[in-house]
N, C-alpha and C positions, 0 to 999 in steps of 0.2 A: 489658383491655388488654392490647396485647404489649409484649413488648419482647422486643427481640432482641441479640444481640455483638456488640462494635466489632467482632469478625469475620469472622461474615452477612453485616454493613453495605458492610464493603469486596469484599465476596465476589463478592456480586451486584455491586455497584458495577464491579466489573474481569469479569467475567460480561458484564454491557450495553455495555461497551467493547468487548471481543469482537464480541458481534454487533454492534455499530454498524464496524466496522474493520472484517468480512469483510462485510462487508453493501456496504462502501465498493469495497470489491473483487472485490467480486461487479458490482459498476458499472462499476471499471474493466478488468475483462475482460471484460462485455460488449461495448462502445465502444469497445475497443479490436480485439473481432472483430468486428465491420460498419466499424472502417479495414481492419483490413487486406485484407480486398475489395471496398473501397472504391478503396483504394490508400493512396498515402501523400503526396502532393498534394494529397488530401480534400480535403473539410469536414468529416465525420468522424472523419480523419486529425488534422490539427488538434486538432478538441473532440477524443479520446481523449487526444491527447499531453496538452491540456492542462490535464483533468481531471487524469491521473496524476501531473504535476510537484506541480499542489498538494494531492495526497494526499501521494506519497512526501515533501515538505517539509512537512508535518505531522504526520507520522510523522517524521522527522528531527529538530523543531526537541521534537517529546518525549518522543525516546528518551536525548536532551541535557542533560534540563533536570535539577535538581538531583534532585526528591523524586523524579526517574523511580525506580520498586523492581525496574527487572529487574535479575540479574545482572549485574557487568559483561561476562562473554565476552560473550552474546546481545545488550548493548546495542552493542559492537563489529561483532557480525557483523552486524545487524539497519544499522548504519551502514555497516559494506562494501557492505553488496544497500543501499542507497538508493542510496550512491557510485554505482553502476551504475546502477541505475534513473535517475536524474538525465541519462549519461551516455551511453548508451544513447535516450531517451528526446529528446535533443539531437542523436545523431547519424540517428537514423529525422530530426526535422525539417527537419534540412536537405536529407538527402537522401541521404548518405553510409552506410546503412543501407535496410533495408525489411525487419530483425529484430524483428515482429513477435514472433514464432509464441514469440521469448524471452522477451521477454518479458511473456508471458502466462503463459506458463510459469510463472515464477520467480512473476507474482503468482498466480498459483496454489498454490502451495505453500506459500508463507507464506498466503493466504485456510486450506491445507486444514489449517495446524500450530497456527490460531487456535482452531480446534474443540477 
């Protein structure tokens, strides 16, 4: 019979969550790269921005949950990044910006931080 400590189980769950978050960011980055090549008004851009908005909304919802164990300083930083991301998504969607590169770069930095 296997016995695992609570800490081991929690650590495994957190590692799996980081892996899933990283995979979601990988998908977002791939979609954004295709969208960047296709152009702001393209179907690819619409799909990429929609996916990215949903992803960051999920991230923000998770960060503000009372049970989220992240340090307060990190939560604040993630919230700031999330709000910036949502503003940038809207700027691109509305045609006021074409800066896919900045959005891709920030998502790549976050993805690397999850490793």
